[in-house]
C-alpha positions as CSV (number, residue, x, y, z in Angstrom):
1,M,0.0,0.0,0.0
2,S,1.4,3.4,-0.9
3,A,0.7,7.0,0.1
4,K,1.1,9.4,-2.8
5,G,4.2,11.6,-2.3
6,F,5.8,9.4,0.4
7,G,6.0,6.0,-1.1
8,K,5.1,3.1,1.2
9,K,2.7,3.6,4.2
10,E,5.5,2.9,6.7
11,K,7.6,5.7,5.2
12,F,4.7,8.0,5.5
13,Q,4.1,7.2,9.1
14,K,7.8,7.8,9.8
15,Q,7.5,11.2,8.3
16,I,4.6,12.0,10.6
17,K,6.6,11.0,13.6
18,N,9.5,13.1,12.6
19,L,7.2,16.1,12.2
20,K,5.8,15.6,15.6
21,K,9.3,15.5,17.1
22,L,10.1,18.8,15.4
23,E,6.8,20.3,16.7
24,K,7.7,19.4,20.3
25,N,11.1,21.2,19.9
26,L,9.4,24.4,18.8
27,E,8.5,27.2,21.3
28,N,5.0,27.4,22.6
29,T,2.7,28.6,19.8
30,E,1.4,31.7,21.7
31,S,4.9,32.7,22.7
32,L,6.1,32.4,19.1
33,K,3.1,34.5,18.1
34,Q,3.8,37.3,20.6
35,K,7.5,37.4,19.6
36,G,6.5,37.6,16.0
37,I,4.1,40.6,16.7
38,H,6.9,42.3,18.7
39,F,9.4,41.9,15.9
40,G,6.8,43.0,13.3
41,N,6.3,46.2,15.3
42,E,10.1,46.8,15.4
43,I,10.3,46.3,11.6
44,N,7.4,48.8,11.1
45,S,9.2,51.3,13.2
46,T,12.5,50.9,11.5
47,W,10.9,51.1,8.1
48,A,9.2,54.3,9.0
49,T,12.5,55.8,10.1
50,Q,14.1,54.7,6.8
51,A,11.2,56.2,4.8
52,Q,11.7,59.5,6.6
53,G,15.4,59.4,5.7
54,M,14.5,58.7,2.1
55,R,12.0,61.6,2.1
56,T,14.7,64.0,3.3
57,K,16.9,63.0,0.4
58,S,14.1,63.4,-2.1
59,E,13.1,66.8,-0.9
60,Q,16.7,68.0,-1.2
61,I,16.5,66.9,-4.8
62,Y,13.1,68.5,-5.5
63,G,14.3,71.9,-4.1
64,H,12.2,74.7,-2.6
65,L,10.5,75.6,-5.9
66,L,8.9,72.2,-6.6
67,I,7.9,71.8,-3.0
68,T,6.3,75.2,-2.9
69,A,4.5,74.6,-6.2
70,R,2.9,71.4,-4.9
71,L,1.7,73.1,-1.7
72,L,0.1,75.8,-3.8
73,M,-1.5,73.2,-6.0
74,I,-3.1,71.5,-3.0
75,T,-4.5,74.8,-1.9
76,A,-5.8,75.8,-5.3
77,L,-7.7,72.5,-5.9
78,A,-9.0,72.3,-2.3
79,D,-10.3,75.9,-2.6
80,L,-12.2,75.1,-5.7
81,Q,-13.8,72.0,-4.2
82,T,-14.8,73.5,-0.9
83,Y,-15.8,77.1,-1.7
84,R,-19.4,76.2,-2.5
85,V,-19.5,72.8,-1.0
86,G,-23.1,71.6,-0.5
87,I,-24.5,74.2,-2.9
88,P,-25.8,72.5,-6.1
89,G,-24.5,73.8,-9.4
90,E,-25.7,73.7,-13.0
91,T,-24.6,70.2,-13.6
92,N,-25.2,67.4,-16.1
93,E,-23.9,63.8,-16.5
94,K,-20.7,64.9,-18.3
95,L,-19.8,67.6,-15.8
96,G,-20.6,65.2,-12.9
97,E,-18.3,62.6,-14.3
98,I,-15.4,65.1,-14.7
99,L,-16.0,66.3,-11.1
100,R,-15.7,62.7,-9.8
101,L,-12.5,62.2,-11.6
102,I,-11.0,65.4,-10.2
103,V,-12.0,64.2,-6.7
104,V,-10.4,60.8,-7.3
105,F,-7.2,62.5,-8.3
106,Y,-7.2,64.9,-5.3
107,Q,-7.9,62.1,-2.8
108,G,-5.0,60.1,-4.1
109,Q,-2.4,62.8,-4.8
110,F,-1.2,62.7,-1.2
111,C,-0.4,59.0,-1.5
112,T,1.4,59.6,-4.9
113,E,3.7,62.2,-3.3
114,Q,4.4,59.9,-0.4
115,I,5.4,56.8,-2.3
116,I,7.6,58.9,-4.7
117,S,9.4,60.6,-1.9
118,E,9.9,57.4,0.1
119,G,11.5,55.7,-2.8
120,Q,8.7,53.3,-3.8
121,Y,9.3,54.1,-7.5
122,I,7.7,50.9,-8.9
123,K,4.4,51.5,-7.0
124,A,4.6,55.2,-7.9
125,S,4.9,54.4,-11.6
126,A,1.6,52.4,-11.4
127,V,-0.1,55.3,-9.6
128,I,1.2,57.9,-12.0
129,K,0.0,55.7,-14.9
130,Q,-3.5,55.9,-13.4
131,E,-3.2,59.7,-12.9
132,I,-2.4,60.0,-16.7
133,E,-5.5,57.9,-17.4
134,I,-7.6,60.2,-15.2
135,I,-6.5,63.4,-17.1
136,T,-6.9,61.5,-20.4
137,R,-10.5,60.4,-19.5
138,I,-11.4,64.0,-18.7
139,A,-10.2,65.0,-22.2
140,E,-12.1,62.1,-23.8
141,I,-15.3,63.1,-22.0
142,K,-15.0,66.7,-23.2
143,Q,-14.4,65.5,-26.8
144,G,-17.3,63.0,-26.6
145,C,-15.2,59.9,-27.3
146,A,-15.0,58.3,-23.9
147,K,-15.9,54.6,-23.9
148,V,-17.4,53.1,-20.8
149,G,-15.3,50.2,-19.5
150,K,-12.4,50.9,-21.8
151,T,-9.0,52.2,-20.8
152,P,-8.6,55.8,-21.8
153,N,-6.6,56.3,-25.1
154,V,-3.5,58.3,-24.2
155,K,-3.5,60.0,-27.5
156,Y,-6.0,62.4,-25.9
157,A,-3.7,63.1,-23.0
158,P,-2.3,66.7,-22.6
159,S,1.0,67.3,-24.5
160,M,4.0,65.1,-23.4
161,L,2.1,63.1,-20.8
162,N,1.3,60.4,-23.4
163,L,5.0,60.0,-23.9
164,H,5.5,59.2,-20.2
165,Y,2.6,56.7,-20.1
166,G,4.6,54.0,-21.9
167,D,7.5,54.2,-19.4
168,M,5.1,54.1,-16.4
169,N,3.4,51.1,-18.0
170,D,6.7,49.2,-18.5
171,I,7.6,49.7,-14.8
172,A,4.2,49.1,-13.4
173,H,3.7,45.8,-15.3
174,I,6.9,44.3,-13.7
175,S,7.3,42.0,-16.6
176,K,10.7,43.3,-17.8
177,P,13.6,42.4,-15.5
178,T,16.0,44.9,-17.1
179,V,13.5,47.7,-16.3
180,L,13.1,46.6,-12.6
181,D,16.9,46.1,-12.1
182,P,17.8,49.7,-11.1
183,F,15.1,49.8,-8.5
184,T,16.1,46.6,-6.7
185,S,19.8,45.6,-7.5
186,I,22.8,46.2,-5.3
187,D,26.4,45.7,-6.2
188,K,28.9,45.6,-3.4
189,G,31.8,44.6,-5.6
190,T,32.3,41.2,-3.9
191,F,28.7,40.2,-4.5
192,K,25.6,41.3,-6.3
193,G,22.0,40.9,-5.0
194,V,18.7,42.6,-4.3
195,S,17.9,45.1,-1.6
196,I,15.1,44.5,0.8
197,Q,15.0,48.3,1.3
198,P,14.1,50.9,-1.3
199,I,17.1,52.3,-3.2
200,F,17.3,56.0,-3.6
201,H,17.7,57.4,-7.2
202,K,17.8,61.2,-7.3
203,E,17.1,61.4,-11.1
204,I,14.1,59.0,-10.9
205,S,12.8,60.7,-7.8
206,K,12.8,64.1,-9.4
207,N,11.4,62.9,-12.7
208,L,8.5,61.1,-11.1
209,C,7.7,64.2,-9.0
210,E,7.8,66.5,-12.0
211,I,5.5,64.2,-14.0
212,H,3.1,64.0,-11.1
213,L,3.1,67.8,-10.7
214,S,2.5,68.2,-14.5
215,I,-0.6,66.1,-14.2
216,F,-1.7,68.0,-11.0
217,Y,-1.3,71.3,-12.9
218,N,-3.5,70.1,-15.7
219,I,-6.1,68.8,-13.3
220,I,-6.3,72.3,-11.8
221,L,-6.8,73.8,-15.2
222,E,-9.7,71.3,-15.8
223,A,-11.1,72.1,-12.4
224,I,-11.2,75.8,-13.0
225,E,-13.0,75.3,-16.3
226,L,-15.4,72.8,-14.6
227,F,-16.4,75.1,-11.8
228,Q,-16.9,78.0,-14.2
229,Q,-19.6,75.8,-15.8
230,L,-21.0,74.6,-12.5
231,Y,-21.4,78.1,-11.1
232,P,-21.5,80.5,-14.1
233,D,-22.8,83.4,-11.9
234,D,-20.0,83.2,-9.4
235,M,-16.7,84.0,-11.2
236,E,-15.1,84.9,-7.9
237,L,-15.1,81.2,-7.1
238,V,-12.2,80.5,-9.5
239,L,-10.2,83.7,-8.9
240,P,-8.0,82.4,-6.0
241,A,-7.1,79.2,-7.9
242,Y,-6.5,81.1,-11.1
243,K,-4.1,83.5,-9.4
244,L,-2.3,80.7,-7.6
245,L,-2.0,78.9,-10.9
246,S,0.0,81.8,-12.4
247,I,2.4,81.6,-9.4
248,I,2.7,77.9,-9.8
249,Q,3.5,78.2,-13.5
250,E,6.3,80.6,-12.7
251,L,7.7,78.2,-10.0
252,L,7.6,75.2,-12.3
253,T,9.3,77.1,-15.1
254,K,12.1,78.2,-12.8
255,S,12.6,74.7,-11.5
C-alpha cells in the first residue's frame, strides 16, 4: 500500500513521527506569536524611520521651488472644491463625471507624493499611470469619445504626458527584469544581490515628482473650467485658484 508523495505507508508514518518531534522542539505557539508581533512592530518602526530618511533626500533633490509649487496646487484645488460645497451647481452627466475624476485625483495625490518621496518608485509608476489615465479620461469626456469600461486612449492626454505613459506602463507591469533592475539591485563589488529596502535614485525621484506635478497642474486647469460651468454666476469662485496657478506656473518654469 502506498501513500502518494511518500512511497510506502511505513515511510509516510515515519515522516509524521519526525514532524511531531520537530513540533515538540518548537516554542509554545502563543509565545512564538507574541515574539512575531513584537518583531513586526520593530520592523514597522525601522521602516518608517528609513522612509523619513528617504524623504529628506528626495526633498533635497526637489528643491524649494517644486515643494512650494505642490503646496500651492493642493491649496488651489482644495479651494475650488470647498468654496461652494453643499450648494448645487448647474450640472449634467458629463460635468458630474469630470468632477468625480477630479476628486479621485485629489484624494490620491497625497499618496502619490508619499510613495515617490519614500523611494517606492515601482508602485509610484503604477499610480502615475492611473493619474495620466484620469486626465486623459477627462479629455475624452470633453471630446465626446470616452468609452465606458475601456482604458482611456492616451493620444488624448495633454501634451507630453502620453510619452511618459509607456514608461510608467513598463515599470508598473513588472514583466521586464531589465526595467526593474535599477530599483532593486545592489552591487557591493564582492557580490551582487537585491535590496530589501528601497534604493534612492535622485534622477528618478525628481522625474516622477515632475510628471506628477505636471498632471496636477492640468487637473487644476480642468477644475477651473469645470467650476466656471457649474457656477457661471460666481466668477469669484475661481479667482484664487486662477491667481495661484500663475504663481505655480512661474515656479515650475524656474525649477
